[in-house]
C-alpha positions as CSV (number, residue, x, y, z in Angstrom):
1,M,-26.6,-11.7,-42.0
2,P,-23.1,-11.4,-40.4
3,N,-20.6,-14.2,-41.0
4,I,-20.5,-15.7,-37.4
5,A,-17.4,-17.7,-38.1
6,L,-15.5,-14.7,-39.3
7,L,-16.6,-12.6,-36.3
8,T,-15.6,-15.4,-34.0
9,S,-12.2,-15.5,-35.6
10,I,-11.7,-11.7,-35.3
11,V,-12.7,-11.8,-31.6
12,C,-10.3,-14.7,-30.9
13,L,-7.4,-13.0,-32.7
14,T,-8.1,-9.7,-30.8
15,I,-8.0,-11.6,-27.4
16,I,-4.8,-13.3,-28.4
17,H,-3.3,-10.0,-29.5
18,L,-4.3,-8.3,-26.2
19,R,-2.8,-11.2,-24.1
20,I,0.5,-11.0,-26.0
21,A,0.6,-7.2,-25.7
22,S,-0.1,-7.3,-22.0
23,V,2.9,-9.5,-21.3
24,A,5.3,-7.8,-23.7
25,G,6.8,-5.8,-20.8
26,C,7.7,-9.0,-18.8
27,W,10.8,-10.9,-19.7
28,S,8.8,-14.1,-20.0
29,A,5.1,-15.0,-19.9
30,N,6.0,-17.8,-17.5
31,A,7.4,-15.2,-15.1
32,C,3.9,-13.7,-14.5
33,I,3.2,-15.2,-11.1
34,D,1.8,-14.3,-7.7
35,R,4.0,-11.6,-6.1
36,N,4.3,-13.4,-2.8
37,V,5.4,-16.6,-4.5
38,C,8.0,-14.5,-6.3
39,I,9.3,-13.0,-3.1
40,S,9.4,-16.3,-1.3
41,K,11.7,-17.6,-4.1
42,G,14.0,-14.7,-3.7
43,G,12.7,-12.8,-6.7
44,T,11.6,-9.2,-7.3
45,P,8.0,-8.6,-8.5
46,Q,7.2,-5.7,-10.8
47,T,3.7,-4.3,-11.3
48,G,2.1,-3.3,-14.6
49,L,3.8,-5.9,-16.8
50,C,1.4,-8.9,-16.6
51,P,-2.3,-9.5,-17.3
52,G,-4.8,-10.6,-14.7
53,A,-5.2,-9.7,-11.1
54,A,-3.1,-7.1,-9.3
55,N,-1.2,-9.8,-7.4
56,I,0.1,-11.4,-10.7
57,Q,3.3,-9.6,-11.3
58,C,6.5,-10.0,-13.4
59,C,9.1,-11.9,-11.3
60,T,12.8,-11.4,-11.9
61,C,15.6,-13.0,-10.0
62,T,19.3,-13.3,-10.5
63,T,19.8,-16.2,-8.1
64,C,16.6,-18.3,-8.1
65,K,17.5,-20.3,-11.2
66,D,20.6,-20.5,-13.4
67,A,20.4,-19.6,-17.0
68,A,20.6,-23.2,-18.3
69,A,17.7,-24.3,-16.1
70,C,15.7,-21.3,-17.0
71,S,16.2,-21.9,-20.8
72,A,15.3,-25.6,-20.4
73,S,11.9,-24.7,-19.0
74,S,11.2,-22.3,-21.9
75,G,12.1,-19.2,-20.0
76,A,14.4,-16.3,-20.9
77,P,16.7,-15.5,-18.0
78,P,16.8,-11.8,-17.0
79,A,20.0,-9.9,-17.0
80,G,22.1,-10.2,-13.9
81,L,24.0,-7.4,-12.3
82,A,27.1,-7.8,-14.5
83,D,25.0,-7.9,-17.6
84,I,23.1,-4.8,-16.6
85,L,26.3,-2.8,-16.1
86,R,27.9,-4.1,-19.2
87,G,24.8,-3.2,-21.2
88,A,25.4,0.4,-20.1
89,G,28.8,0.3,-21.7
90,L,30.7,0.1,-18.4
91,N,33.8,-1.9,-17.6
92,V,32.9,-4.8,-15.3
93,V,34.9,-7.3,-13.2
94,E,33.0,-10.3,-12.0
95,V,34.5,-11.4,-8.6
96,A,34.7,-15.2,-8.4
97,G,31.7,-16.7,-6.6
98,W,29.5,-13.6,-6.8
99,K,26.4,-15.4,-8.1
100,T,26.1,-17.5,-4.9
101,R,27.5,-15.0,-2.4
102,G,25.2,-13.3,0.1
103,H,23.5,-13.5,3.4
104,G,20.5,-15.3,1.8
105,V,18.4,-13.8,-1.0
106,M,17.0,-10.3,-1.1
107,A,13.3,-9.8,-0.6
108,S,13.1,-7.2,-3.4
109,V,15.0,-4.3,-5.0
110,K,13.1,-1.1,-4.0
111,G,16.0,1.2,-3.3
112,I,19.7,1.8,-4.0
113,V,22.1,3.0,-1.3
114,V,25.4,4.6,-2.4
115,H,28.5,4.5,-0.2
116,H,32.2,5.2,-0.1
117,T,34.6,2.7,1.3
118,A,36.6,5.1,3.6
119,G,39.6,2.9,2.4
120,P,43.2,3.6,1.3
121,K,44.0,6.8,-0.5
122,T,45.6,5.1,-3.5
123,G,44.8,2.1,-5.7
124,D,41.8,1.3,-7.9
125,Y,39.8,-0.9,-5.6
126,P,42.0,-1.9,-2.6
127,S,38.9,-2.4,-0.4
128,L,37.7,-5.4,-2.4
129,G,38.7,-8.0,0.2
130,V,36.9,-6.1,3.0
131,V,33.7,-5.6,1.0
132,R,33.7,-9.3,-0.1
133,D,34.8,-10.9,3.1
134,G,33.9,-8.4,5.8
135,T,35.7,-7.6,9.0
136,S,36.2,-9.2,12.4
137,S,33.0,-7.5,13.6
138,L,30.8,-7.8,10.5
139,A,30.7,-10.7,8.0
140,G,30.9,-10.1,4.3
141,P,29.7,-9.5,1.8
142,L,29.1,-5.8,2.7
143,A,27.8,-4.7,-0.7
144,Q,26.6,-6.3,-4.0
145,L,28.8,-3.9,-6.0
146,G,32.0,-2.0,-5.8
147,L,33.3,0.9,-7.9
148,G,37.0,1.6,-8.5
149,R,38.7,4.9,-9.0
150,S,39.1,4.1,-12.7
151,G,35.3,3.7,-13.1
152,T,35.5,-0.1,-13.2
153,W,32.7,-1.9,-11.5
154,F,33.2,-5.0,-9.4
155,V,30.3,-7.4,-9.1
156,I,30.8,-8.9,-5.6
157,A,27.5,-10.6,-4.6
158,A,24.0,-11.4,-5.8
159,G,22.3,-11.9,-2.5
160,R,21.6,-9.9,0.6
161,C,24.6,-7.8,1.9
162,Y,25.3,-6.0,5.2
163,H,25.7,-2.5,3.9
164,A,22.8,-0.4,5.3
165,G,22.3,-1.1,9.0
166,S,19.2,0.6,10.4
167,T,17.5,3.0,8.0
168,I,14.7,5.5,7.7
169,D,12.6,2.8,6.0
170,D,14.0,-0.8,6.1
171,S,11.3,-1.9,3.6
172,I,13.0,0.2,1.0
173,Y,16.6,0.9,2.1
174,G,17.3,-2.0,4.4
175,N,19.7,-4.8,3.5
176,S,16.9,-7.0,2.3
177,N,15.4,-4.5,-0.1
178,A,18.2,-2.2,-1.4
179,I,21.3,-2.7,-3.5
180,G,24.4,-1.4,-1.9
181,I,27.3,0.1,-3.8
182,E,30.7,0.7,-2.1
183,A,32.8,3.1,-4.2
184,E,36.5,3.4,-3.4
185,G,37.2,6.7,-1.7
186,A,39.1,7.8,1.4
187,G,35.9,9.7,2.4
188,L,37.6,12.9,3.5
189,P,36.8,15.7,3.9
190,A,33.2,15.0,4.8
191,T,31.0,17.1,2.7
192,D,27.7,17.3,0.9
193,S,28.8,19.8,-1.7
194,G,29.8,19.0,-5.3
195,H,32.0,16.1,-6.1
196,A,35.5,17.7,-6.2
197,H,37.1,14.9,-4.1
198,W,36.2,12.2,-6.6
199,P,37.9,11.4,-9.9
200,E,35.6,12.5,-12.7
201,V,35.8,9.2,-14.5
202,Q,34.7,7.4,-11.3
203,Y,31.9,9.9,-10.6
204,Q,30.5,9.7,-14.1
205,S,30.7,5.9,-14.0
206,Y,28.8,6.0,-10.6
207,V,26.0,8.0,-12.3
208,K,25.9,5.8,-15.4
209,G,25.9,2.6,-13.4
210,V,23.2,3.6,-11.0
211,K,21.0,4.8,-13.9
212,A,21.4,1.3,-15.5
213,L,20.3,-0.3,-12.2
214,Q,17.4,2.0,-11.9
215,K,16.1,1.1,-15.3
216,A,16.6,-2.6,-14.7
217,Y,14.8,-2.7,-11.4
218,G,12.3,0.1,-11.7
219,V,13.9,2.2,-9.0
220,A,12.9,6.0,-9.0
221,S,15.7,8.5,-8.4
222,T,13.9,9.6,-5.2
223,R,14.8,6.1,-3.9
224,V,18.5,6.5,-4.6
225,L,20.0,7.7,-1.3
226,G,23.4,8.2,0.1
227,H,24.1,6.1,3.2
228,K,24.3,9.4,5.2
229,E,20.6,10.0,4.1
230,A,19.3,6.5,4.7
231,A,21.0,5.7,8.0
232,V,19.4,6.3,11.4
233,P,20.0,7.9,13.7
234,K,20.8,11.0,11.6
235,G,24.5,11.7,11.5
236,R,25.5,8.0,12.0
237,K,27.1,8.0,8.5
238,I,28.8,10.6,6.3
239,D,29.1,8.7,3.1
240,P,29.4,9.4,0.3
241,N,31.3,12.7,0.5
242,F,29.6,14.3,-2.5
243,S,26.3,16.1,-3.0
244,M,23.4,13.7,-3.2
245,A,21.2,16.4,-4.6
246,E,23.6,16.9,-7.5
247,F,23.9,13.1,-8.0
248,R,20.1,12.6,-8.2
249,T,19.8,15.6,-10.6
250,K,22.2,13.8,-12.9
251,L,20.2,10.6,-12.6
252,G,17.2,12.5,-14.0
């Protein structure tokens, strides 16, 4: 006759093991919540990382709760933009106030839109003030991230930024759903061939940083677009002035 107590123990241990394994992909078991609740709090839900119904998803958010409050409630805070880029071995400057800067919170991170600043021809990141503070006709911040000619990344904002305008699909590439990166560049000549008009160190850093963001937010390379590709009507924007096909090939 089988040992009922032993069999019960084995079943219970198996269930526990499966539950642990099923949440291993999420940064915290406590972050497995309803996707709509996650979005309402300014978070980004990710599928396939939590057990249970399809609506229970892993919620990450760089602005919903600070690290101390998260740790106090037995959570493990997810990496923010600065940590993601540093984790990829990149040089990062955190612009004062970035964690609370933005036009409200983002609904999700489904896309990445790459830009050039069309700024001065010299200097590492002379466009910082404009990207952070905006212009007389458009309030800043204008992008979450900036990239200098030296390959240095500038973390400017954590919230929603006015970088995209009208796009081919605002649910992916609009301001509420896409990270914007403004890389320093004069922007001339306008071209979609190669990357000869960009310092190699800056271009390689662009590729490396975007790859790190893709990994952190689960964004496919097909959802990394140049502003010239995402903007509508077609031809409204020319940035960035390098080949996006080549760029995506390097992303893998």
